[in-house]
C-alpha positions as CSV (number, residue, x, y, z in Angstrom):
1,X,-26.1,3.7,-10.6
2,X,-22.8,3.8,-8.1
3,X,-22.4,5.8,-5.3
4,X,-20.0,8.3,-6.8
5,X,-22.4,8.6,-9.5
6,X,-26.0,8.8,-7.1
7,X,-23.5,11.7,-5.3
8,X,-22.9,13.7,-8.3
9,X,-26.6,13.8,-9.4
10,X,-27.6,14.7,-5.7
11,X,-25.6,17.7,-5.8
12,X,-26.7,19.1,-8.8
13,X,-30.2,18.5,-8.1
14,X,-29.0,20.8,-4.9
15,X,-27.0,23.2,-6.9
16,X,-30.3,23.8,-9.3
17,X,-32.7,24.4,-6.6
18,X,-30.7,26.1,-4.3
19,X,-28.8,28.8,-6.8
20,X,-31.4,29.0,-10.0
21,X,-35.0,28.0,-8.3
22,X,-35.3,29.8,-5.3
23,X,-33.2,33.0,-6.6
24,X,-36.0,33.1,-9.2
25,X,-38.9,32.3,-7.0
26,X,-37.5,34.7,-4.2
27,X,-36.3,37.5,-6.5
28,X,-35.2,40.6,-4.5
29,X,-35.7,39.2,-1.2
30,X,-33.9,36.0,-1.2
31,X,-31.5,36.8,1.2
32,X,-34.3,37.7,4.0
33,X,-36.5,35.1,3.0
34,X,-33.6,32.3,3.8
35,X,-32.6,33.9,6.9
36,X,-35.9,33.1,8.5
37,X,-36.3,29.7,6.8
38,X,-33.0,28.6,8.4
39,X,-34.7,29.6,11.6
40,X,-37.2,28.2,10.9
41,X,-35.2,25.1,9.6
42,X,-33.8,25.3,13.5
43,X,-37.0,25.3,15.1
44,X,-37.9,22.2,13.5
45,X,-34.5,20.6,14.1
46,X,-33.8,21.7,17.3
47,X,-29.8,21.0,18.7
48,X,-28.9,20.4,22.1
49,X,-25.3,22.4,21.8
50,X,-23.7,24.1,19.4
51,X,-21.5,21.6,18.7
52,X,-23.8,19.4,17.2
53,X,-24.3,22.0,14.1
54,X,-21.3,20.2,12.5
55,X,-22.7,17.1,12.4
56,X,-26.0,18.7,11.2
57,X,-24.5,21.1,8.3
58,X,-22.5,17.9,7.4
59,X,-25.6,15.5,7.1
60,X,-27.4,18.8,5.2
61,X,-24.8,18.5,2.7
62,X,-24.3,22.3,3.7
63,X,-20.9,21.4,4.5
64,X,-17.6,21.4,6.8
65,X,-18.6,23.6,10.0
66,X,-15.6,24.6,12.2
67,X,-15.8,26.8,15.4
68,X,-13.1,29.3,15.0
69,X,-13.2,31.0,18.5
70,X,-15.6,32.4,20.7
71,X,-15.9,35.3,23.4
72,X,-18.4,36.4,25.9
73,X,-21.1,37.8,23.1
74,X,-19.6,36.1,19.9
75,X,-18.8,32.8,18.2
76,X,-17.1,32.8,14.8
77,X,-17.5,30.2,12.3
78,X,-16.0,28.9,8.9
79,X,-17.9,26.8,6.7
80,X,-15.8,24.6,3.7
81,X,-18.7,24.0,1.1
82,X,-18.5,20.8,-1.7
83,X,-20.8,22.4,-3.6
84,X,-20.6,26.0,-4.3
85,X,-21.7,27.1,-7.8
86,X,-19.2,26.4,-10.5
87,X,-21.2,29.3,-12.9
88,X,-20.0,32.2,-11.8
89,X,-23.2,32.5,-9.8
90,X,-23.1,34.0,-6.0
91,X,-24.5,32.0,-3.7
92,X,-26.4,33.2,-0.3
93,X,-25.5,31.5,2.6
94,X,-28.5,33.5,4.6
95,X,-30.5,30.2,5.0
96,X,-26.9,28.7,7.2
97,X,-27.0,31.6,8.9
98,X,-30.4,32.0,9.9
99,X,-29.9,28.5,11.1
100,X,-27.1,28.9,13.2
101,X,-28.8,32.1,15.0
102,X,-32.0,30.4,16.1
103,X,-29.9,27.6,17.4
104,X,-27.4,29.7,19.2
105,X,-30.6,32.0,20.6
106,X,-32.4,28.6,21.4
107,X,-29.3,27.1,23.7
108,X,-27.7,30.1,24.5
109,X,-31.1,31.8,25.7
110,X,-30.3,35.3,24.5
111,X,-31.5,37.4,21.2
112,X,-29.0,36.1,18.8
113,X,-28.4,36.9,14.7
114,X,-25.6,35.9,12.8
115,X,-23.6,37.5,9.6
116,X,-22.0,35.5,6.4
117,X,-19.3,36.6,4.3
118,X,-17.5,34.9,1.8
119,X,-14.1,35.1,0.8
120,X,-13.8,35.4,-2.9
121,X,-10.6,33.6,-3.3
122,X,-11.3,30.3,-1.4
123,X,-14.7,29.9,-1.7
124,X,-14.6,29.6,2.2
125,X,-17.8,31.5,4.2
126,X,-17.3,32.8,7.9
127,X,-20.1,33.2,10.0
128,X,-20.3,36.2,13.2
129,X,-22.6,34.7,15.6
130,X,-23.2,37.6,17.8
131,X,-26.0,37.7,20.7
132,X,-27.0,40.6,23.2
133,X,-26.3,39.1,26.7
134,X,-28.7,41.7,28.2
135,X,-31.7,40.8,25.9
136,X,-33.6,37.1,26.7
137,X,-35.3,35.6,24.3
């Protein structure tokens, strides 16, 4: 098996777990559980700066993360994924959102949360990480 074939198999396996197995196991609580799982994952794989999230996302196979802009209490990211489901299944990106929220909270020192939204026509996912400058963790 060459590298290209192996990559395809890995992507297919990832999609099976992410889009079918987890959804089946977690049921109606999928989005909430994935968000908290992302936060837990961030605690297990701490970053030293939010710039490192770009590399982490790439290595995790989550896609290409780009910082679009920041304000005093927010950061806006876009994610271009390699493996959005082809079968019309809507994928939750709450795992990635929880990961970003927890990393920002640890690095910035303020309570943080993250909202995700998928653009239907081009498959780009937008993340809005928001922190409360009045509330420390």
